[in-house]
Structure formats: C-alpha cells, structure tokens
ROTI-170042 format. One record per residue (C-alpha): x, y, z; residue number from 1; residue in three letters. Coordinates in Angstrom, 3 decimals, always signed. Layout:
BEGIN
[[X; Y; Z]; NUM; ALA]
...
This chain:
BEGIN
[[-18.063; +35.192; -18.587]; 1; MET]
[[-18.957; +32.918; -15.663]; 2; ILE]
[[-21.841; +31.228; -17.455]; 3; LEU]
[[-19.731; +30.797; -20.590]; 4; ASP]
[[-17.020; +29.110; -18.524]; 5; ALA]
[[-19.621; +26.875; -16.820]; 6; ALA]
[[-21.168; +25.814; -20.143]; 7; ARG]
[[-17.760; +25.055; -21.656]; 8; ALA]
[[-16.835; +22.952; -18.615]; 9; ALA]
[[-20.135; +21.048; -18.550]; 10; ALA]
[[-19.796; +20.141; -22.220]; 11; SER]
[[-16.715; +17.987; -21.462]; 12; ARG]
[[-17.789; +16.241; -18.282]; 13; LEU]
[[-18.656; +12.898; -19.867]; 14; LEU]
[[-15.841; +12.772; -22.388]; 15; THR]
[[-13.465; +9.762; -22.289]; 16; PRO]
[[-10.507; +12.028; -21.442]; 17; GLU]
[[-12.119; +12.989; -18.118]; 18; PHE]
[[-13.147; +9.514; -16.989]; 19; ARG]
[[-9.699; +8.516; -15.748]; 20; GLY]
[[-9.474; +11.588; -13.513]; 21; VAL]
[[-12.983; +10.938; -12.218]; 22; PHE]
[[-12.273; +7.362; -11.163]; 23; PHE]
[[-8.957; +8.281; -9.543]; 24; LYS]
[[-10.402; +11.137; -7.491]; 25; SER]
[[-13.501; +9.146; -6.545]; 26; LEU]
[[-11.420; +6.140; -5.489]; 27; GLY]
[[-9.225; +8.234; -3.211]; 28; LEU]
[[-12.274; +9.953; -1.763]; 29; THR]
[[-14.011; +6.706; -0.891]; 30; LEU]
[[-10.799; +5.340; +0.643]; 31; LEU]
[[-10.371; +8.446; +2.796]; 32; LEU]
[[-14.001; +8.377; +3.931]; 33; LEU]
[[-13.761; +4.653; +4.728]; 34; LEU]
[[-10.703; +5.277; +6.892]; 35; LEU]
[[-12.492; +8.150; +8.612]; 36; ALA]
[[-15.534; +5.938; +9.282]; 37; TRP]
[[-13.364; +3.164; +10.723]; 38; LEU]
[[-11.516; +5.647; +12.940]; 39; ALA]
[[-14.730; +7.164; +14.293]; 40; LEU]
[[-16.244; +3.724; +14.867]; 41; ARG]
[[-13.079; +2.762; +16.712]; 42; GLY]
[[-13.455; +5.755; +19.008]; 43; VAL]
[[-17.078; +4.898; +19.695]; 44; LEU]
[[-16.530; +1.188; +20.323]; 45; THR]
[[-13.301; +1.696; +22.228]; 46; GLY]
[[-14.255; +4.583; +24.490]; 47; PHE]
[[-17.858; +5.817; +24.231]; 48; VAL]
[[-19.819; +2.563; +24.273]; 49; PHE]
[[-17.770; +0.954; +27.094]; 50; PRO]
[[-18.471; +4.031; +29.219]; 51; TRP]
[[-22.202; +3.693; +28.491]; 52; ILE]
[[-22.116; -0.041; +29.350]; 53; ASP]
[[-20.352; +0.715; +32.627]; 54; ALA]
[[-22.937; +3.351; +33.493]; 55; PHE]
[[-26.104; +1.457; +32.520]; 56; LEU]
[[-25.912; -1.477; +34.998]; 57; PRO]
[[-26.770; +0.930; +37.798]; 58; SER]
[[-29.867; +2.047; +35.923]; 59; MET]
[[-33.256; +0.275; +35.554]; 60; PRO]
[[-33.448; -2.571; +33.037]; 61; ASP]
[[-35.450; -0.579; +30.518]; 62; TRP]
[[-32.520; +1.792; +30.043]; 63; THR]
[[-30.472; -0.985; +28.414]; 64; SER]
[[-32.270; +0.004; +25.234]; 65; TRP]
[[-30.546; +3.344; +25.519]; 66; PHE]
[[-27.201; +1.759; +24.669]; 67; GLY]
[[-28.664; +0.073; +21.587]; 68; VAL]
[[-30.319; +3.284; +20.431]; 69; LEU]
[[-27.132; +5.268; +21.072]; 70; ALA]
[[-25.117; +2.800; +18.987]; 71; SER]
[[-27.571; +2.928; +16.075]; 72; VAL]
[[-27.860; +6.723; +16.232]; 73; ALA]
[[-24.103; +7.145; +16.361]; 74; ALA]
[[-23.580; +4.866; +13.347]; 75; SER]
[[-26.263; +6.673; +11.373]; 76; LEU]
[[-24.863; +10.035; +12.386]; 77; GLY]
[[-21.392; +9.088; +11.192]; 78; ILE]
[[-22.805; +7.798; +7.893]; 79; ALA]
[[-24.838; +10.979; +7.293]; 80; VAL]
[[-21.903; +13.201; +8.183]; 81; GLY]
[[-19.528; +11.365; +5.858]; 82; LEU]
[[-22.115; +11.386; +3.052]; 83; ALA]
[[-22.412; +15.157; +3.485]; 84; PHE]
[[-18.641; +15.447; +3.114]; 85; LEU]
[[-18.267; +13.269; +0.003]; 86; ILE]
[[-18.446; +16.151; -2.457]; 87; ALA]
[[-16.180; +18.577; -0.538]; 88; PRO]
[[-13.567; +15.881; +0.072]; 89; VAL]
[[-13.701; +14.852; -3.584]; 90; THR]
[[-13.179; +18.479; -4.579]; 91; ALA]
[[-10.170; +18.769; -2.277]; 92; ALA]
[[-8.551; +15.552; -3.480]; 93; ILE]
[[-9.077; +16.642; -7.056]; 94; ALA]
[[-6.327; +19.195; -6.542]; 95; GLY]
[[-3.946; +16.298; -7.112]; 96; LEU]
[[-5.397; +15.742; -10.568]; 97; PHE]
[[-6.308; +19.230; -11.716]; 98; ILE]
[[-3.336; +19.291; -14.089]; 99; ASP]
[[-4.762; +16.269; -15.909]; 100; ASP]
[[-8.029; +18.120; -16.477]; 101; VAL]
[[-6.284; +21.363; -17.375]; 102; ALA]
[[-4.090; +19.687; -19.985]; 103; GLN]
[[-7.149; +18.276; -21.759]; 104; VAL]
[[-9.021; +21.597; -21.735]; 105; VAL]
[[-6.009; +23.619; -22.832]; 106; GLU]
[[-5.085; +21.221; -25.640]; 107; ALA]
[[-8.606; +20.901; -27.049]; 108; GLN]
[[-10.100; +24.342; -26.437]; 109; ASP]
[[-6.995; +26.579; -26.580]; 110; TYR]
[[-4.631; +24.843; -29.007]; 111; PRO]
[[-3.253; +28.191; -30.188]; 112; GLN]
[[-2.035; +29.137; -26.690]; 113; ASP]
[[+1.150; +27.874; -25.036]; 114; PRO]
[[+0.318; +25.012; -22.650]; 115; PRO]
[[+0.535; +25.594; -18.918]; 116; GLY]
[[+3.155; +24.039; -16.678]; 117; LYS]
[[+1.992; +21.503; -14.066]; 118; PRO]
[[+2.332; +22.530; -10.446]; 119; VAL]
[[+5.347; +20.661; -8.935]; 120; PRO]
[[+4.204; +17.376; -7.407]; 121; LEU]
[[+5.302; +18.092; -3.837]; 122; LEU]
[[+3.832; +21.588; -3.882]; 123; ARG]
[[+0.596; +20.234; -5.344]; 124; GLY]
[[+0.344; +17.626; -2.580]; 125; ILE]
[[+0.952; +20.260; +0.112]; 126; LEU]
[[-1.627; +22.619; -1.369]; 127; LEU]
[[-4.170; +19.808; -1.692]; 128; SER]
[[-3.573; +18.719; +1.896]; 129; ALA]
[[-4.035; +22.290; +3.102]; 130; LYS]
[[-7.186; +22.685; +1.012]; 131; PHE]
[[-8.545; +19.375; +2.324]; 132; LEU]
[[-8.077; +20.507; +5.924]; 133; GLY]
[[-9.756; +23.858; +5.315]; 134; VAL]
[[-12.668; +22.277; +3.415]; 135; VAL]
[[-13.248; +19.655; +6.105]; 136; LEU]
[[-13.252; +22.176; +8.943]; 137; ILE]
[[-15.473; +24.622; +7.055]; 138; ALA]
[[-17.990; +21.967; +6.008]; 139; ASN]
[[-18.092; +20.422; +9.464]; 140; LEU]
[[-19.039; +23.864; +10.693]; 141; GLY]
[[-21.698; +24.116; +7.983]; 142; ALA]
[[-22.911; +20.626; +8.962]; 143; LEU]
[[-23.538; +21.838; +12.513]; 144; LEU]
[[-25.812; +24.521; +11.085]; 145; LEU]
[[-28.049; +22.051; +9.244]; 146; LEU]
[[-30.712; +22.350; +11.940]; 147; LEU]
[[-30.802; +26.151; +11.800]; 148; VAL]
[[-33.492; +27.179; +9.278]; 149; PRO]
[[-32.421; +29.797; +6.774]; 150; GLY]
[[-28.797; +29.670; +7.861]; 151; VAL]
[[-27.845; +26.161; +6.757]; 152; ASN]
[[-28.290; +26.657; +3.028]; 153; ILE]
[[-26.676; +30.095; +3.067]; 154; ALA]
[[-23.711; +28.763; +5.053]; 155; ALA]
[[-23.210; +25.897; +2.617]; 156; PHE]
[[-23.145; +28.164; -0.443]; 157; PHE]
[[-21.087; +30.946; +1.112]; 158; LEU]
[[-18.450; +28.628; +2.583]; 159; VAL]
[[-18.066; +26.393; -0.442]; 160; ASN]
[[-18.495; +29.218; -2.947]; 161; GLY]
[[-15.569; +31.088; -1.434]; 162; TYR]
[[-13.298; +28.087; -0.834]; 163; LEU]
[[-13.908; +26.277; -4.111]; 164; LEU]
[[-13.715; +29.432; -6.175]; 165; GLY]
[[-10.480; +30.548; -4.532]; 166; ARG]
[[-8.631; +27.245; -4.601]; 167; GLU]
[[-9.608; +26.024; -8.068]; 168; PHE]
[[-8.940; +29.403; -9.650]; 169; PHE]
[[-5.504; +29.607; -8.051]; 170; GLU]
[[-4.697; +26.040; -9.107]; 171; PHE]
[[-5.600; +26.917; -12.708]; 172; ALA]
[[-3.696; +30.201; -12.600]; 173; ALA]
[[-0.534; +28.627; -11.168]; 174; MET]
[[-0.079; +26.685; -14.392]; 175; ARG]
[[+0.822; +30.004; -16.016]; 176; PHE]
[[+2.138; +32.211; -13.222]; 177; ARG]
[[+3.769; +32.041; -9.810]; 178; SER]
[[+1.746; +31.225; -6.709]; 179; GLU]
[[+2.006; +34.825; -5.526]; 180; ALA]
[[+0.851; +36.170; -8.904]; 181; ASP]
[[-2.030; +33.664; -8.952]; 182; ALA]
[[-3.224; +34.859; -5.543]; 183; LYS]
[[-2.918; +38.506; -6.605]; 184; THR]
[[-4.899; +37.853; -9.774]; 185; MET]
[[-7.584; +36.074; -7.780]; 186; ARG]
[[-7.870; +39.028; -5.394]; 187; ARG]
[[-8.135; +41.487; -8.306]; 188; ARG]
[[-11.072; +39.467; -9.627]; 189; ASN]
[[-12.453; +38.417; -6.259]; 190; GLY]
[[-16.113; +39.055; -7.095]; 191; GLY]
[[-15.966; +37.092; -10.342]; 192; THR]
[[-14.113; +34.189; -8.715]; 193; VAL]
[[-16.550; +34.097; -5.793]; 194; PHE]
[[-19.596; +34.012; -8.087]; 195; LEU]
[[-17.941; +31.233; -10.083]; 196; ALA]
[[-17.446; +29.402; -6.784]; 197; GLY]
[[-21.168; +29.777; -6.061]; 198; ILE]
[[-21.904; +28.081; -9.389]; 199; VAL]
[[-19.592; +25.233; -8.382]; 200; ILE]
[[-21.280; +25.006; -4.973]; 201; ALA]
[[-24.688; +24.790; -6.679]; 202; ALA]
[[-23.363; +21.976; -8.864]; 203; PHE]
[[-22.011; +20.282; -5.743]; 204; MET]
[[-25.414; +20.472; -4.046]; 205; ALA]
[[-27.006; +18.077; -6.567]; 206; VAL]
[[-26.824; +14.469; -5.275]; 207; PRO]
[[-24.846; +12.002; -7.424]; 208; LEU]
[[-24.110; +14.729; -9.964]; 209; VAL]
[[-21.883; +16.272; -7.296]; 210; ASN]
[[-19.418; +13.427; -7.728]; 211; LEU]
[[-18.416; +15.171; -10.951]; 212; LEU]
[[-17.663; +18.389; -9.053]; 213; THR]
[[-13.854; +18.088; -9.355]; 214; PRO]
[[-13.985; +17.756; -13.127]; 215; LEU]
[[-16.509; +20.564; -13.495]; 216; PHE]
[[-14.697; +22.912; -11.113]; 217; ALA]
[[-11.260; +22.325; -12.599]; 218; ALA]
[[-12.438; +22.714; -16.207]; 219; ALA]
[[-14.548; +25.761; -15.377]; 220; MET]
[[-11.681; +27.555; -13.675]; 221; MET]
[[-9.309; +26.809; -16.542]; 222; VAL]
[[-11.790; +28.534; -18.854]; 223; HIS]
[[-12.375; +31.374; -16.397]; 224; LEU]
[[-8.653; +31.986; -15.979]; 225; HIS]
[[-8.257; +32.162; -19.746]; 226; LYS]
[[-11.168; +34.608; -20.023]; 227; MET]
[[-9.992; +36.814; -17.150]; 228; VAL]
[[-6.444; +36.859; -18.545]; 229; SER]
[[-7.737; +37.941; -21.958]; 230; ALA]
[[-9.910; +40.667; -20.374]; 231; ALA]
[[-6.958; +42.025; -18.370]; 232; GLU]
[[-4.747; +42.088; -21.485]; 233; ARG]
[[-7.415; +44.071; -23.329]; 234; GLU]
[[-7.599; +46.609; -20.492]; 235; LYS]
[[-3.835; +47.109; -20.588]; 236; ARG]
[[-3.783; +47.466; -24.378]; 237; ALA]
C-alpha cells in the first residue's frame, strides 16, 4: 500500500499541473529563510559582535583575528543551519497549497469518486503555522544532534517521519472528513502513516530532489488516504 502510494505520487512530480504549486511553495520558503537569515545576522551584528569588539581591545593583538574568525564561523553556521531547514520549511509551507495538489490527484486518478472539499483558508493557515513551528523546533533539535554518531540520522528520520506522516495524512483526510475524524483515522492507522512518513523523510534527505518534497508528500498521502479508506470499507462490509 505504502509503496504503491509512493510510486503513484512520484509519477506526477514533473507534470505541468504540479509546477505552479512547486514554484509557489519554493518562493515562500526562500523568502522565509531569507528573513530568518537577516534576523540572525542582525542579532549577531547588533549584539554579539559589538560585545566581542569591546572585549578584544584588552587582549593581545593576535586575538583580533578571533573576531574575524567568529564572524566567518557564525555566518557559515547560519547558512548551514538554514540549508538544513530548507526541506522541512518547504514541507510546512506546502500545507497552504496541499489542496491544489489534492485536486489534481483526485481529478486525474480518482475521477469516479466525489472530489474532496478544500480546508477553509483560515483554518489551513493556522494549521500550517502550527506545523511550521513544530517542524522548526523538531529539526533544530535534530540539527543539534548532527555531531552525535549513530543518533543524528536516526533522529532525522524518526522526527520527520512522524511529523510529515501525521500532518500530510491529516491534511489529505480533512478534505473528506472533519478534523477530529481525520485525527482518529490517522491514529487507527498509525503504523502505516508513520512508515509512509519515513518514506517521505527518505525523499527529503536527497539534496535538490528534496525541494519536491511538498508535492511528493501531498500526492502520496492523497493516495494513501484513498487506499486506507477503501481498506476500512472492505473490513466493515
């Protein structure tokens, strides 16, 4: 079921219908990361570096290089951290556009089924904002574990597998059921949703390809929701 959903999602990634969603989500992601970079640089130049400059005059001349090295290291650290967060932030922002992806998948792959209803705009924005906050905090925590051998990779996959699986499945399910019912359905199929999230996390771990994560995740969870719904109907029959 999971692999079938992943294959079906991957087959549509480069179609013209998905390109608009890709450019919108990527544009917002880059804007958000740029603002974050400017804010962090402002903190460094406004507070950290002046403190270093005030402290260094009392030190030997050779320590003046410390300020230069600290500035370069801080800039590189910010750049690396933001690069690490590109894919998770893109995935979070994609919650604003998941209905666009879902409409394409439902219309082309499930034309015989009634179409889903888009999540109300305000509710979608609130859910995306909440998801963005959770993803950022979780991945910042995973980023701190990068230097811990054996733990860093596991933390990345476990954190993102759970979060991405949960949120994208619920987004897809809410097109056909209430938010409470979507959460209940996700809990009933927690193992399947988590494993699907691991697949998404693996996709997200591939550089450059990971920029397509929102499209892949949204399309995959639309397919998975359809498959899980059909399986549950068969069990009740």
